[in-house]
N, C-alpha and C positions, 0 to 999 in steps of 0.2 A: 503494498498500499503504500503509496508516496502522500508525504504531507504537504501541502502548502505555505501553511507559516508555522515554523516550530517556535516563534515568539508566543505566539497564542495558546500555542498546546501546552509550553510550559506555565504560563501564568494560570491558564485554565487549570491546572493539574494539581500548582499549588492552590489553590483558590478549594478546591474540591478536597486534597488532602488537609487544608485546615478546617472546613467544616465537617468531616470526618474525625476530626481531634487526632490527628497522628501526629509523630513527633519528626518523624523523618522523611525524606521522600525523593527516589532515584528518576532523574529524568535521561532522555536522549532526544536524539543528537544534541551535539552541543556544539555552540559557535562563538565566535566573539561579542557579535549584539548581546546574545542570553548570557552571556559572561559578565559583560557590562553592567545589563538593565539588574541581574543577581547581585554584583557589587554595590551597585545605587542601594537596591533592597536593603543589603546587609547595613551601610554607614545610614541609613535612616531609619536604621532595626524594624525593620518590618520583617524578616527573617532573621535567624541568630547567625548561621555560619552556612558557606556550602564549601562544598569541593569537586574541582574540576579535574577530572583521570583522562587521560586520551588514551583510544585505543583505534585498533583498524577499524572499526563500525561508526564515525561518527564521535567517538566519544561519549561519556558520563558526567552526570551531574549529579551528585547527594547534597540534597540540601536538606539542611536542619531547621525548621520550623519554630517561629516564636509565639505564635499565637494572635499576631497583633493585627492581620490582615481581614477587613470588613469585604474590601470588595478589588479586584482587580482585572484587568484585559487590555487588547490591545486598541488601539484607535485606528479604526477603517472608516474611510481612505486613509492614507498618508498623508493629512494634512500639509502643504507647509505655509506656516504662520512669519509674521512680522511683530516684531518688540510690541508694537501696539493693539494687534489683535489677538496675541497673546491672554488676555483677560476673559475675553467672549470663549476662548474655549479652558477656560478655569470652570465659569461659570456652570459651562453646559458639561462636564465630566467630573466633576470635584461635588461633593454633596452641598461645603459649608468653605465660605474664605478662610484660610488656612488650617484647611484641614484634609488632608492628605497630597499627593505628588501627581505631576503629569510628567513623564517622560522624554525627552526628545532629544534629536540629535543635529547637533551643529557643526559650524565647521572648524569649532576648538573641541569634539568630541561627545559622547553623549554625556548629560546631565541635565538634574531637575530644572522645572521652570522659572523657581525661585534663582538657583544660579545662576540659568539662561538672563533672569531679569536684571540678576548683579555685575553680569560680566554686558547687558546691552548686545543681547545676538535674537537672532531668530534663528528659526528650523522648522523641521519636519517632526510633526509628531509620532511619537510609536506607542505609550502605554499610559497608565494613569493606574494609581493606587492608595486607597485609605483604608 
């Protein structure tokens, strides 16, 4: 079976494992984007830790859950946003002001919407988490 959006599959698996009360989750395949998004989730304390392992089948990631996620998902279509339009997407995808994060890719790398505002950057929306 061919997967079309690996990031969506990983975020959906994390959300379902949190809802089921699990402490750990193994997802595959791995990619640089998935690792960068998980790194942001770890830095923002939505997950406890993760370990990316390379193998010949695309790699696996073992995620230790922190039971902090209410909802997470990808943003499709992947909207390109400028700094002044970012507020509109915050209202659309996050339940309240300063609650949750939107993850986007910029010319300076993958970061949260708060870091993008701080650096005065626009980018392409990837995912949301709260």
